[in-house]
N, C-alpha and C positions, 0 to 999 in steps of 0.2 A: 491510507495510501491507495494509489491506483496501481494495480498489479496486472501484468500480462502473464497469463499461464499458457504455456505451450506444451501440450500433452495429447498424444494420439489415442491413449487408452480411455474409453468412455467412462468406465467405472471409476478409475483413478481421477480423471479429470472432474467428474461430477462431485466426487467426495472432497477434493482439494478446493474446488470453487466454492462449495457450500461452506466448508470449514473456514476459509479465509473471509467470506462474506459475513459469517457469524461473528468474526473477530473485528467487524467494522470496516473492512477493506472493500474497495470497488475492484472487481475482478473481471477482466476480459479473457475469454478462453478461445484459443485457436488450436487446430489439430495437425498442422504441418509446418515445415520450415519455410515455405514460400509465404504462407499467410502470416507467419511470425515476422518476416522481413517487412511485409507491407504494414502491419500493425505498428511496428517500431518506427517506421518512417513517418506514419501519419499521426501518431498519438504520443503525447508526452507521459511517460510512466515513471513511477518511483522505484519499481522493482520488477525484475524479470525472473519468473520461475520456469526453468527450461529443461525439458526432457532431451536426451541426446539421440535416442533411436527414433527419429521422425521420418515419415514419408516425404517424398518430393525433394527435401533438402535436409541433410544431417544437422543435428543440433550443434555439433562442433563448428561447422561452417557458419551457421547463424551467429554463434558467439565470436568466432574469429573476425567476421566482417563487422560486427557491432564494435569490437575494440579497434579495428582498423579505421573506423570512421571517427574515432576520438571520443566516443561515448564512454562515460564513467558510471553508467547505469549499474547498480548492484545486481548481480546475477547469482541465483541459487539453482544449481544443477540437480535435477532428479533423474536418476537413471537405474536401470537393472544391471548395468555394466559395473561389476564390483571388483574387477581385477585392479591391482595397484597401478598398473601401467595406464589403464583407462582413467583412473582418478587423476593421475599426474597429467595426462593429456588434457583433461578438462580444466584443471587449474592453470596449466600453462597457456591455455587458450584464452584465459581471462576470467574464469569463474571466481566468485568470491567465497563460495561455500558449496558443499557437495553432500547430497543425501542419497543413500542407496535404497532402492525398493527391495522389499516392502518397508514402509516407514510409518511411524506414529504421527497422526495429525497434530498432536500437541507439540511434538518435537519440531515438526515443520513450522508451526506458528511461532515457536520460540526462536528458531533461526531467522525467520522473517523479521521479528522484532529486533534481533541482534544486528541484522544488516541495516535496518532502519536507524538504529542508534549510531552505527558506524558512519552512515551517510550524513547524519547530523553533525558528526565531527566529535563525538565523545561517547563514553561508555555509561554515562549517567542515565539510568532507566526512566527517571521521572522528568517531567517538564513543569516548571513552576513560574507563575507570574503573581507576585504578591501573595495573597492568601489562597490563590487558586492553584491546585496541583493536579496534574494528569499523569497517571501511571499506565503506560501502554501494556506493560507485562501483566499487570493485575486487571487490566481493563477497568480501571477505577478512577474516579474523580473525587477530590476533597475540596471543600470550601470552608475556610475557618475551622479546619480540622474536623469537619463533619462530612460524611459521605454524601454524595449527590448521585442519585440514580438516573442514568441516561440510557436511551435506546441505542442500538448499534449505529444508526444513522447520526444521531445527535453526537455520540462520542466521536465518530469519524470526522464530522464537521468541526468539532472543537479541536481535535488533534491537528487538522489542517490549518486552522487559525493560529494555534500555538506554533507550528512549524514555520508559518510565514513570518514570524518574529516582528510583528508590528506592521508589516506591509499589507495593504488591502488586497483581498481576494474577490474577484468578480463572481457573480452568480454562476456564470458559465464554468469558471474554474472550479468552484465548489461543487458543481454537479459532476464534473470530471473526477473529483476526488471521492465523492460519496456513491456514485452510481456507475455500474459497469454496463457493457453492451447487453441489450435485450431486457434491461430492467425498465419498467414503466416509470417515467418521470413526469409528474404533474407540473404544469407551468409555474405554480407557486410553491413547489415542494421545498425549496431552500428557505423561502420566507417562513414557511410553517415550522421548519426545524429551528430557524433563528428565534422565532417567537417562543418555542418550547424552551430553548436554552436560556433566553432572557427571563422567562418565568421561573426557571429552576435556580439560575445563578444570580439574578438581579439584572435589571435593564441596563445598568451602566457598563457592563463588561464587554458588550459587543456593540461597536459603533457602526453606523451606516454612513459612508461617505457618498453622498448622492452622485450618481453617474460614474462612480469608481468601484465600490464594492464594500465588503465588510472587513473590519479589523478587530482584533482582541486587544484590550487595554484595561488597565486598572481604573475603576471608577474614581472620579474626582470629587 
């Protein structure tokens, strides 16, 4: 998934960004509410992780305006405001989940996965196509009931192809899903990851539709 993290605390932001990237997500990090508005306007995200106590523009206002625009983007609120009234205010403004600081990074990762499942329209933690199974919670892939070891980038790319449900994804779209701002991307990076996936899964699983993009399908 591509995630926007909005957090003004440098230590928390660094830890959350690193932890989510290790989970295979592309994470863009901004530190104030105005930058958050600009990022949300310019980039398609799969999830927003939003602090409430932000400089320049409060997180509640960012969230309120996001929902007023008609966006259904899943939002996980991170905040030090632990009063019940603050939590109610955040949820009423349109948050999907709420995590009070300090929090455990493993719990944050689990809540992110839960919101991703909800966005896909079901509670089933695994995605399956024939003999190929991807489990986001365990960060595991099985083929013919045998584990397949993938790097974080390979896992993120395969997850994006699964979520596309047979629709082709262009190289640019895959780069958006796999890499965040500030991460160096070689011109052939996606092709390298696709080659690695084909080597590990078998060439028939990932098809290249010339001029369109890549799609996941069962080998024929």
